[in-house]
Steps between C-alpha positions, in 0.01 A plus 500: 500500500621827354802665642295818584246293694775322696652835579174620641456192713847536647420869578180409671677233704764749609227750603323224687811398686575857597140546625536181709827610642358838592200336668727271699708796604194696604364206698831468677505868581135477631588202714817667638298818572222308663738313718679820601169668585382202701832503686472870575143449614588223741794707627281802555236292683758338722660840580168653589397198699822517706464875557137452628612229749796710615286809551230330705679227679514688832130542492431123522468454873396229743168472672652609822653815337160572345337493839726781608376736222246763579207655312475226241173562311460142392664164440441427128506140403562451124296235324612206286365169381175345598424142394193399294324372808535840666776408744813712526830399353784431755649844430167685552429305820828599643461861403165515686637314800785754516260793465289362792805455716599861437152623589501301818841637584358856475677613192181662388133476581409464130554219256470562118455198276601616151465263203326399179126465500454588130266204434210339673680166502830634622522679833813543706389762739192330651701188546760713693242675710329169583828357623554802723145499651508127556821567699299729726570842347207741513366527139448877560875552497583273201474717180486357148646655183341308219692681229854421611571337165875552521756601758511848356118540500481370866750757622355781297152431635604465866620853468231664285186295604572410854706808588798314660830675553693245705458128427641162573488268194469124531622274226783250435839665521588482135182706429540750784787689340292603199196588713696719730679665215168591336362625831800726560474647147135565564596692820403237758695418808518123450646197665470138406469179710578171332236225491744223415381237741603197283666417176290558183519296182614680181689776686784516242265579218318742727829680568568532122148649442549737793816654341287581197222635720739726687615635167144567391391665831812718505343683210155481645627663820677761292208596270225418764208419271155466669387145582223322325243636747498776751165606649374649819735530801451239778644629828681244715365648816144398379333164479647231282151386405509774235735286306309170524379347179 
């Protein structure tokens, strides 16, 4: 091989080595930057989550304290999982039971079941209403919000569709802080009563997801976008049959 060709080969190898080194350095920088951004994101989410809990903690009250409130427009029960056979999950069953107990204690003369009924084969709200009416509650006072697709949308709609100003929210305690925070930011006078009637499997993972959800809804409550659906107003002093379906 000629000396000139060998020189060119050595030159190309040096260029290749430099390029590889630069790529390795760039990858290292990207990984470090990605790790830093992830750390900052987690730190921000945990900071916001803690602030939400601190701000709303005093608004989580007992059923007895709720019974001492006056002029509560409705007890709103937030939906969650329904099984494939149409039966409620343990958490949903306990939420409805707690809502019924608050109604019977005279906290409000209106129940609002708010959840996801986005598909024909998935229906939280009618399961919730059925549980309430089977417990002896007059169906004319059990309202259904079929478009409560998220906590934010449920709270937004209880204000704008159902015209509520003062509410008692029913859910498990870990979830109440976020719901109350959203309600306050939307101008509602809101309290929460815990539906923790038993231990629930998977709560640690649920708590992790909730921290992220609080971070998300912090910005939703700040920007206040409209929910997926609004529609005509449904007064709570009317008949709940207007929400059947």
